[in-house]
N, C-alpha and C positions, 0 to 999 in steps of 0.2 A: 503495500500499499501506496502510496506519493503518501506527502506532508500535507498535502490537504483534505484527505481524508482521516486523520488523523489530531490531526489538530483540535487543541482543549480552548474550552467555550473561553477561558482567561485570555490567550493570546489571540484571538478570532477578537476580545473587548479589547482589547491593547491595542491589532491591528487598525482597527476600524477610530480607536480612539486617537492615535496616529496620525490617522491620515488623517481627522481634522482639525488637531492642533496644525497639521504641518500646510493647510490650504488655508492660510489663513488672506494669505496673498493672492490665491485667486477666488475670495469672498468681491474684489473689487469689479471683477468679470459680472458676475449675478449677482444678486440678493434673492433667497430662495425665503419667502413667507407663506400661510398662508391667502390661498384661492378665496377669490371672490366668486359670487354669480355673476357679476359685469367683466369676470378674466374667462367665464366656459368659452363665447368660442375662441377664440386663440386658443384655447388650453383644447380644446377638443381641433382645429386643426393637425396640430401638434398632434396630438391622440389617434389621427387617421393617419399621418404619416406616421407613424411606428409602426401600424398595421399591417402597410406596405412593405414598408423593409420587412417585418416581419415573412409577409408572402415570399419576399423572397428566397426565403429561407427553404422553406414549405409545402408545397401547391396545395397540403391541404384547408392553408390559413387562409384562401382569398377574400379579400375583401371585397363585401357586397356595394351594392352601389351605393345604398343609404346609410354605410357607414359613420360620416358625418352625424345623423340627421341621431340615430342611436348614442354614438360619444357626447353628443351636445345633455341627450337628454339622461345619461350616467353621470355622467358631471354637476348638471345639475343635480340630481338626488345626492350624490358623492358629495356632495360644498355644504351639506345640512344633515347628513349624518354624523353624530360622533366615534360613530366605530369605522368610518372611513378617515385618511388624512388623501388629502387634494392638496399637494404644494404648487408654486407657479415663481417660474426661476425666472429671474426679472433681471435683463441688460441693466450696466452701469454705463455708465460715458458717453459714447454716442447711442448708445441703444437702453438710454435709461428709457422704461415707460415696455417697452417695449418687450413680452413673453416668450421665451424662447430657452422656454424647458417646462414641461411637465411629473408631475409624481401623482399618484395611483395607489394605494395601496390602505390596508383594511388589515385592522382587530380579529383574530379571530381565536377563541373558546378552545383551546386544546382538553377534551374533554377527560383522556384514556391518559395524558401524560405530562412531564415539569420540564420547562416551567410552563403556565396554563394558559396565558393571552403570549398571542402568536399572531406578531407581524409581519404581513406579506403586502410585497412587492408588489404589484400589479403593475403594474402599466410604469416605467422612466423612458425620458424622453428627453434628447437636449439637441435644438440646430446644429447637423454637419457644422456649421462655422466655428462653434462653445468646445468642440472634441479635442483631444488628445490635447489638452492644456490644464490639466487636474482639473476642471468643473467638471467634470463626469464625479467623481470622487468626492467633490466638496458637497456638490449635491448630493451625494450616498451618504455621506455622512453625517450633512444637514439630516435628511430622510429617516436616518437609526436613532439618531439623538428623537429627534421628536414621536418617534414611536418609544425609545425608552421612556420620556415622558411620561407617554400615554398607558404604559403598563406593560409594554411588549418585553419579556422574558428573552426573546428567540426572534432572531430576525431574518426570515426567507423571501424569498423574488423565484417567481414561476417569471420563463420564461418558452421562445420554443428550441426544442429540443435540439435543434441541427445550427444552433444560433452561436455555433463556438465563439464568437466575439466575445459576447454577450459571458460566455462557460467560465473562459478567461477571467476576462474583468471579474467577473466575481467570483473566483477562485486565487484571483493576487486579493486581493482582499480581505484572505480569509471564509468567504462561504466553502459547500460540500453542498452534493447532489445529497438531498434526503428523501426524498421521492421523484417515484417514474408515471407518468400520465402514457399510455400507448392507445393508438386511434388506428381504428379501422373503416371504409367506409361503408354505408350497407344499405 
């Protein structure tokens, strides 16, 4: 087994804390804040961009024609739900006021396991111009911090199994595979 499969909870927590501490300099590229109802149109567009990217990884993830309308409804509901976390990554400097990233996460009860509350990152997306500049790490670290404040004792991330970019991103930050979903068109 590689290190990522045997990493202790304390080591993973330390890596995330180091990432958050080490990315203070990236905070000037974006600010991360709870999303508001007025952010939903911009966030819905980013969410659909993420889903279209997912489609590139697996043909079973074909994006519907009405995906933006569904994204809008999902986000409108999520920003009001205390069991959900929707964050807006807003640009700074020349991008001030522009929503450039989105996070959608949920708090779930783990009725058979401890820790009892799981923070699940359902969607995380940054516009391409903001990638590879430690902004994604900053966005992830802020997401983890807020989920922990809301009571999560473990954080998981859901993404397409074929997305090796996401798998490497999370593995580098102390995450490891936990569950698997298998699909078949019928």
